[in-house]
C-alpha positions as CSV (number, residue, x, y, z in Angstrom):
1,M,-2.2,-79.6,95.4
2,D,0.7,-77.4,95.9
3,I,-0.3,-75.3,98.7
4,K,2.0,-72.3,97.7
5,K,0.8,-72.3,94.0
6,F,-2.9,-72.3,95.5
7,F,-2.6,-69.1,97.5
8,K,-0.2,-67.7,94.5
9,K,-3.4,-68.2,92.1
10,M,-6.0,-66.9,94.9
11,F,-4.1,-63.8,95.3
12,K,-2.6,-62.9,92.1
13,K,-3.4,-59.7,90.8
14,E,-5.4,-59.5,87.7
15,E,-3.3,-57.9,84.9
16,K,-5.0,-54.6,83.3
17,Q,-6.0,-55.2,79.6
18,P,-4.1,-52.6,77.3
19,E,-6.4,-50.0,76.6
20,K,-7.3,-49.4,72.9
21,P,-6.0,-46.4,71.4
22,L,-9.3,-44.0,70.8
23,K,-9.9,-43.6,66.9
24,T,-10.1,-40.1,65.9
25,G,-12.0,-38.2,63.1
26,I,-11.6,-34.8,61.0
27,V,-14.6,-33.2,59.4
28,F,-14.0,-30.8,56.4
29,S,-17.7,-28.4,56.4
30,G,-18.8,-26.9,53.1
31,G,-18.0,-23.4,52.1
32,G,-17.7,-22.9,48.6
33,V,-14.4,-22.1,46.9
34,R,-13.3,-20.9,50.4
35,G,-12.5,-24.6,51.3
36,L,-9.1,-23.9,49.6
37,A,-8.1,-22.8,53.1
38,Y,-8.2,-26.2,54.0
39,I,-4.9,-26.9,52.2
40,G,-3.3,-24.4,54.4
41,V,-4.8,-26.3,57.4
42,I,-3.5,-29.8,56.2
43,R,0.0,-28.0,56.0
44,A,-0.3,-26.7,59.6
45,F,-1.6,-30.3,60.6
46,Q,1.3,-32.0,59.2
47,E,3.9,-29.9,60.7
48,A,2.2,-30.4,64.1
49,G,2.6,-34.0,63.3
50,I,-1.3,-34.2,63.4
51,S,-3.4,-37.5,61.9
52,F,-6.8,-38.9,61.6
53,D,-8.0,-42.3,61.3
54,Y,-11.3,-41.2,59.8
55,V,-12.6,-38.4,57.3
56,A,-15.8,-36.9,56.4
57,G,-16.8,-34.2,54.3
58,T,-19.9,-32.0,52.6
59,S,-19.6,-29.6,49.4
60,I,-16.1,-28.8,48.9
61,G,-15.1,-30.2,52.1
62,S,-15.8,-33.7,50.5
63,F,-13.1,-32.8,47.7
64,I,-10.8,-31.6,50.2
65,A,-11.3,-34.8,52.6
66,A,-10.7,-37.1,49.8
67,L,-7.5,-35.6,48.9
68,Y,-6.4,-35.7,52.5
69,A,-8.3,-39.9,52.8
70,A,-5.7,-40.4,49.9
71,D,-2.7,-38.8,51.2
72,I,-2.1,-36.5,48.2
73,P,0.9,-34.2,48.6
74,V,0.0,-30.5,50.2
75,E,2.4,-29.3,47.8
76,K,0.3,-31.0,45.0
77,M,-2.9,-29.4,46.4
78,E,-1.4,-25.9,46.7
79,E,0.0,-26.0,43.0
80,K,-3.1,-27.0,41.3
81,A,-5.4,-24.8,43.4
82,I,-3.3,-21.5,42.7
83,S,-3.6,-22.6,38.5
84,V,-7.4,-22.9,38.7
85,K,-9.7,-20.9,37.3
86,Q,-13.4,-20.1,37.2
87,K,-14.0,-21.7,34.0
88,D,-12.1,-24.9,34.6
89,F,-15.3,-26.3,36.9
90,H,-18.2,-23.9,36.3
91,N,-18.9,-24.0,32.2
92,A,-22.5,-22.4,32.1
93,K,-22.6,-19.6,29.5
94,F,-24.0,-17.0,32.3
95,F,-22.6,-17.3,35.8
96,I,-26.1,-17.1,37.5
97,L,-27.1,-20.2,35.2
98,P,-26.6,-24.0,36.8
99,S,-23.4,-25.3,35.1
100,K,-22.8,-29.1,34.5
101,T,-20.4,-31.0,36.7
102,N,-18.1,-32.4,33.8
103,K,-15.3,-29.9,34.3
104,F,-15.8,-30.3,37.9
105,E,-15.4,-34.0,37.8
106,N,-12.6,-33.7,35.3
107,L,-10.6,-31.9,37.9
108,I,-11.4,-34.1,40.9
109,G,-10.7,-37.0,38.4
110,E,-7.3,-35.7,37.7
111,M,-6.2,-35.4,41.5
112,L,-7.6,-38.4,42.8
113,E,-6.5,-40.5,39.6
114,G,-6.1,-44.0,40.3
115,F,-8.2,-43.9,43.7
116,S,-11.5,-45.0,44.9
117,F,-13.4,-45.0,48.0
118,E,-11.8,-48.9,48.6
119,N,-8.2,-47.8,48.0
120,L,-8.0,-44.5,50.0
121,K,-5.6,-44.4,52.8
122,R,-8.3,-43.5,55.4
123,P,-11.8,-44.4,55.3
124,L,-13.7,-41.6,53.9
125,C,-17.3,-40.6,54.1
126,V,-18.9,-38.0,51.6
127,C,-22.0,-35.9,52.8
128,A,-25.2,-35.5,50.1
129,V,-28.6,-34.9,49.6
130,D,-30.4,-37.0,47.3
131,I,-32.9,-34.4,46.0
132,K,-35.4,-37.1,44.9
133,T,-36.2,-38.1,48.2
134,G,-34.8,-34.9,50.2
135,K,-32.8,-37.3,52.4
136,E,-29.3,-37.2,53.8
137,Q,-26.6,-39.3,52.2
138,H,-23.5,-40.7,53.6
139,I,-21.5,-42.2,50.9
140,K,-18.5,-44.5,51.5
141,S,-18.9,-46.6,48.3
142,G,-19.5,-46.3,44.7
143,N,-18.1,-43.8,42.2
144,L,-15.7,-41.5,44.2
145,V,-15.4,-38.6,41.7
146,K,-19.4,-38.4,41.1
147,A,-20.1,-38.6,44.6
148,I,-17.8,-35.5,45.5
149,A,-19.3,-33.8,42.7
150,G,-23.0,-34.4,43.7
151,S,-22.0,-33.4,47.3
152,C,-20.8,-29.9,45.8
153,A,-23.3,-29.2,43.4
154,V,-25.1,-26.4,45.1
155,P,-28.7,-25.9,43.8
156,G,-28.8,-23.1,41.1
157,Y,-25.4,-23.0,40.5
158,F,-24.4,-26.6,39.7
159,E,-27.0,-29.5,38.1
160,P,-27.6,-32.1,40.1
161,V,-25.4,-35.3,39.8
162,D,-26.7,-39.1,39.1
163,F,-25.3,-41.2,41.2
164,G,-27.1,-44.7,41.1
165,E,-30.8,-44.2,41.4
166,M,-30.2,-41.0,43.3
167,R,-29.8,-37.5,42.3
168,L,-27.3,-35.7,44.5
169,V,-27.2,-32.0,45.3
170,D,-25.1,-30.1,48.1
171,G,-24.9,-32.2,51.4
172,G,-24.8,-28.6,53.1
173,L,-28.4,-28.4,52.6
174,L,-28.9,-30.7,55.5
175,N,-25.4,-31.6,57.0
176,N,-22.9,-28.8,56.5
177,I,-20.6,-30.2,59.7
178,P,-21.0,-34.1,59.1
179,A,-19.4,-35.1,62.5
180,D,-22.2,-37.6,63.1
181,A,-21.1,-39.6,60.1
182,L,-18.1,-40.0,61.7
183,R,-19.4,-41.2,65.2
184,E,-21.1,-44.0,62.8
185,M,-18.0,-45.1,61.0
186,G,-16.4,-45.6,64.9
187,A,-14.8,-42.3,65.6
188,D,-14.3,-41.9,69.4
189,I,-13.0,-38.2,69.2
190,V,-14.2,-35.6,66.6
191,V,-12.3,-32.6,65.2
192,S,-14.6,-30.3,63.0
193,L,-13.2,-27.6,61.0
194,D,-15.8,-25.0,60.7
195,I,-14.8,-22.1,57.7
196,N,-18.4,-20.4,57.7
197,P,-19.0,-19.8,61.4
198,N,-20.5,-16.3,60.7
199,R,-23.3,-18.0,58.2
200,G,-26.6,-16.8,58.5
201,Y,-26.1,-13.4,57.9
202,G,-29.2,-11.6,55.2
203,T,-28.8,-9.3,52.6
204,E,-30.3,-6.0,51.9
205,S,-30.3,-6.6,48.3
206,E,-33.7,-7.2,46.1
207,K,-31.6,-9.4,43.2
208,T,-32.8,-12.8,42.9
209,L,-29.4,-14.2,43.3
210,D,-28.4,-12.6,46.4
211,I,-31.6,-13.3,48.2
212,L,-31.1,-17.0,47.3
213,K,-27.8,-17.2,48.7
214,A,-28.6,-15.5,51.7
215,S,-31.6,-18.4,52.0
216,L,-29.3,-20.8,51.8
217,R,-26.9,-19.3,54.6
218,I,-29.9,-19.0,57.0
219,L,-31.1,-22.8,56.1
220,M,-27.4,-24.1,56.7
221,T,-27.4,-22.2,60.1
222,S,-29.5,-24.7,61.6
223,N,-28.2,-27.8,60.3
224,A,-24.7,-26.8,61.5
225,I,-25.8,-27.0,65.2
226,N,-25.9,-30.7,64.7
227,G,-22.3,-30.9,63.9
228,Y,-21.0,-28.9,66.9
229,V,-23.4,-31.2,69.0
230,H,-21.1,-34.5,67.4
231,S,-17.9,-32.8,67.9
232,D,-15.4,-32.6,70.6
233,Y,-13.6,-29.7,69.1
234,V,-14.5,-27.1,66.3
235,L,-11.8,-25.1,64.8
236,K,-13.4,-22.1,63.5
237,I,-11.6,-20.1,61.0
238,D,-13.4,-16.8,59.9
239,L,-13.2,-16.3,55.9
240,N,-15.9,-13.8,55.6
241,D,-14.2,-11.5,53.3
242,F,-13.6,-14.0,50.8
243,S,-16.3,-15.1,48.3
244,Q,-17.7,-18.5,48.3
245,L,-18.4,-19.1,44.3
246,K,-15.8,-16.4,42.8
247,I,-12.0,-17.5,42.9
248,T,-10.1,-14.3,44.2
249,D,-7.0,-14.7,46.0
250,T,-6.1,-18.1,46.2
251,K,-2.6,-18.0,47.7
252,E,-4.0,-15.5,50.7
253,L,-6.9,-17.9,51.0
254,I,-4.4,-20.9,51.9
255,K,-2.4,-18.5,54.1
256,R,-5.4,-17.8,56.4
257,G,-6.2,-21.4,56.6
258,Y,-2.8,-22.2,57.8
259,E,-2.9,-19.2,60.1
260,G,-6.3,-20.1,61.6
261,A,-5.1,-23.9,62.0
262,K,-1.9,-22.8,63.7
263,K,-3.9,-20.8,66.4
264,G,-6.1,-23.9,67.3
265,I,-3.1,-26.5,67.2
266,S,-2.9,-26.7,71.1
267,G,-6.3,-27.3,71.3
268,I,-6.8,-29.9,68.7
269,I,-4.0,-31.9,70.4
270,E,-5.2,-31.2,74.0
271,T,-8.6,-32.7,72.5
272,L,-6.5,-35.9,70.5
273,N,-4.7,-36.7,73.6
274,L,-8.0,-37.7,75.7
275,K,-7.9,-40.8,77.6
276,E,-11.5,-41.7,76.9
277,A,-14.5,-40.5,74.7
278,D,-16.5,-38.0,75.9
279,K,-19.6,-40.0,77.8
280,S,-22.2,-36.8,77.1
281,I,-21.5,-36.9,73.4
282,K,-21.9,-40.3,73.2
283,K,-25.1,-40.6,75.3
284,M,-26.5,-37.8,73.1
285,T,-25.5,-39.8,69.7
286,R,-27.3,-42.8,70.9
287,R,-30.5,-40.5,71.7
288,L,-30.1,-38.8,68.3
289,K,-30.1,-42.3,66.4
290,L,-33.2,-43.6,68.4
291,I,-35.2,-40.5,67.4
292,K,-33.8,-40.7,63.8
293,K,-35.2,-44.5,63.8
294,Q,-38.5,-43.5,65.5
295,S,-38.7,-40.6,63.2
296,E,-38.5,-43.0,60.1
297,K,-40.7,-45.7,61.8
298,L,-43.6,-43.1,62.1
299,E,-42.9,-42.0,58.5
300,K,-43.4,-45.4,57.0
301,L,-46.4,-45.9,59.7
302,T,-48.0,-42.8,58.2
303,K,-47.6,-43.2,54.6
304,S,-49.4,-46.7,54.9
305,L,-52.3,-44.7,56.4
306,N,-55.3,-43.8,54.1
307,Q,-56.7,-40.4,54.3
308,R,-59.3,-41.0,57.1
309,E,-56.9,-42.7,59.1
310,R,-54.4,-39.7,58.9
311,W,-57.1,-37.6,59.9
312,E,-58.1,-39.6,62.8
313,L,-54.4,-39.9,63.8
314,T,-53.8,-36.2,63.8
315,R,-57.0,-35.5,66.0
316,I,-55.8,-38.1,68.7
317,G,-52.4,-35.9,68.9
318,R,-54.5,-32.8,69.1
319,E,-56.3,-33.9,72.1
320,E,-53.5,-35.2,73.6
321,E,-52.0,-32.1,73.4
């Protein structure tokens, strides 16, 4: 054997494997018609050359997320948003009564004509809740229009939407900032948009509708924490002076979204330029997945027990405490 070749082989430096680029994801949170501000956010992202690999959204966020995933021109989004009236998506005779989603579905279908989950430019996850089981659903296939309409179906404002065997309502009931859905899809870095950072405020009104709205805000405060835990960066845009259910000044809303995004551009770019994923978030994600699996197993076990066995299990648990 050639001595030179032998030593060259022995002491040859191992070539480093090229690092795989980190996958990024963007979350559009819920927020009612305030979500039209996302159009301005998308414009700011495009001007800064910012793009994402995966997309997820809840409620109105799922609609805008789908438009972004389909690469619908921002000019087309803005033109349509400015022309939309309340009657174009809410057709109940009285404002306080739940409306069917047929008009809203027509609007979604018009903007996403020819698109399905399968042919979007970026993978999309729509977060909704199955009111039959009370469980959160991460929808990535099936009827795109129905999935979005179901995710937007705020109880009391829209009727639930049938989706296969499920009956969908607003995903914000359980997960208003579905950053965890992007982790499941493979995103290493997640940027979340929160257009309702001051959620949770109450009301002094005794009117049923005001109390209902306050209750939903309070409910969504706790589940928003989950989104913050799974996010590398959260862009907060305060739109508290805009209604969540009534369209008012759409142009101003889009402008505020644009301005809010511009302020956060440097932080987002810095986050997207990270060389490795945040290990603490990854570790937390794995722990939460394990807890979820254990909870599901315990739930199944509990359902299989008879009443006497449940009492016994409860008694043992109390003794251990």
